[in-house]
C-alpha positions in Angstrom: 139.4 93.9 85.4 138.8 95.3 88.9 136.1 93.5 90.9 134.2 95.7 93.3 133.7 94.2 96.7 130.1 94.4 98.1 129.8 96.7 101.2 129.0 94.9 104.4 125.4 93.6 104.4 124.4 95.1 101.0 124.5 91.8 99.1 122.5 90.1 101.8 119.8 92.8 101.7 119.6 92.6 97.9 119.5 88.8 98.0 116.6 88.8 100.6 114.7 91.4 98.6 115.1 89.8 95.1 115.6 86.1 95.5 111.9 85.2 96.0 111.0 87.2 92.8 113.8 85.7 90.7 112.7 82.2 92.0 109.1 82.8 91.1 109.8 84.0 87.6 112.2 81.2 86.9 109.7 78.7 88.3 107.0 79.9 86.0 109.4 79.8 83.0 110.6 76.3 83.8 107.6 74.7 85.4 109.9 73.0 87.9 110.7 74.3 91.4 114.1 72.5 91.8 115.3 73.8 88.4 114.1 77.3 89.3 116.0 77.2 92.6 119.2 76.2 90.7 118.7 79.1 88.3 118.1 81.7 91.0 121.0 80.5 93.1 123.3 80.6 90.1 122.2 84.1 89.1 123.0 85.4 92.6 126.3 83.5 92.7 127.3 85.2 89.5 126.2 88.6 90.9 128.2 88.1 94.0 131.3 87.1 92.0 130.7 90.0 89.6 131.0 92.6 92.4 129.0 95.5 93.7 126.5 97.4 91.6 124.0 100.1 92.5 120.8 98.4 93.7 118.7 99.2 90.5 121.5 98.0 88.2 121.9 94.8 90.3 118.2 94.1 90.1 118.2 94.4 86.3 121.4 92.4 86.0 120.3 89.5 88.2 116.9 89.2 86.4 118.6 89.2 83.0 121.1 86.5 84.1 118.3 84.5 85.7 116.2 84.7 82.5 119.2 83.7 80.4 120.0 80.8 82.7 116.3 79.6 82.6 116.3 79.8 78.8 119.5 77.8 78.6 118.1 75.2 81.0 114.9 75.0 79.0 116.8 74.6 75.7 118.9 71.9 77.2 115.8 69.9 78.2 114.4 70.7 74.7 110.9 71.2 75.9 108.8 72.8 78.6 107.1 70.3 80.9 104.0 72.0 82.2 101.7 70.4 84.7 98.8 68.6 83.0 95.4 70.0 83.8 94.6 66.9 85.8 97.8 67.3 88.0 97.1 71.0 88.5 93.5 70.3 89.5 94.4 67.7 92.2 93.0 68.9 95.5 90.8 71.5 93.8 87.8 70.6 95.9 89.7 70.9 99.2 91.7 74.0 98.5 90.6 77.4 99.7 89.5 80.2 97.3 93.0 81.7 97.1 94.6 78.3 96.2 91.9 77.8 93.6 92.6 81.2 92.0 96.3 80.4 92.0 95.8 77.1 90.2 93.5 78.8 87.6 96.1 81.6 87.0 98.9 79.1 86.7 97.0 77.0 84.2 96.1 80.1 82.2 99.6 81.4 82.2 101.0 78.1 81.1 98.6 78.1 78.2 100.2 81.3 76.9 102.9 81.4 74.1 106.4 81.2 75.5 107.2 84.9 75.0 104.1 85.9 76.8 104.8 83.5 79.6 108.2 85.1 80.0 107.0 88.7 80.3 104.1 87.7 82.6 106.6 85.8 84.8 108.9 88.8 85.0 106.0 91.3 85.5 103.8 89.5 87.9 106.1 87.0 89.7 109.3 89.0 89.3 107.5 92.3 90.0 109.7 94.1 87.4 108.8 97.4 85.7 108.1 97.4 82.0 111.5 99.1 81.5 113.3 96.4 83.6 111.6 93.7 81.6 112.8 95.3 78.3 116.3 95.4 79.7 116.2 91.8 81.0 114.8 90.4 77.7 116.7 92.7 75.3 113.4 93.7 73.7 112.0 97.2 73.2 109.7 98.8 75.7 107.0 98.9 73.0 107.4 95.2 72.4 107.1 94.4 76.1 103.9 96.5 76.4 102.4 94.7 73.4 103.3 91.3 74.7 101.8 92.1 78.1 98.7 93.5 76.5 98.2 90.4 74.4 98.9 88.2 77.5 96.3 90.1 79.5 93.7 89.6 76.8 94.5 85.9 76.5 94.5 85.4 80.3 91.1 87.2 80.7 89.6 85.0 77.9 91.1 81.8 79.4 90.1 82.6 83.0 86.5 83.7 81.9 86.2 80.4 80.1 87.4 78.3 83.0 85.1 80.2 85.5 82.1 79.8 83.2 82.8 76.0 83.0 83.2 75.8 86.8 79.9 77.6 87.2 78.2 75.2 84.8 79.5 72.3 86.8 77.7 73.5 90.0 
């Protein structure tokens, strides 16, 4: 097997562009920043060792590896450890509107079924196209569209319920 060497600076540019997205999607899947950092770093280490790929192929490859590593880590732990509602709401009163919305979105996403969490993580936090998500997960494009549609409906219902409760509290 011949390993292709990365042209000067190409891997660094790819890393800078994709690492934050891979990290965010792994963080949402795992619920733990340190584990997500380990997953993202391992995915890029494997990409570097694998050798040069065209940019679009490298993006799909690193997200697929990151997803698989996150799933393996999750299975090893045997359960997802999401923030409790109380932990997530700490500092709610002192946070600005953007922070509050982020907390609400995080709570709503964590309430989704695992498969929906995964596609939301790859779409929103990973900023992947539907086609790239299908490639990364090994599912069909139709299945990805269906999961995202169901997730959007569930998120809208959850967020509308939370906002209605918050309005009632005032």
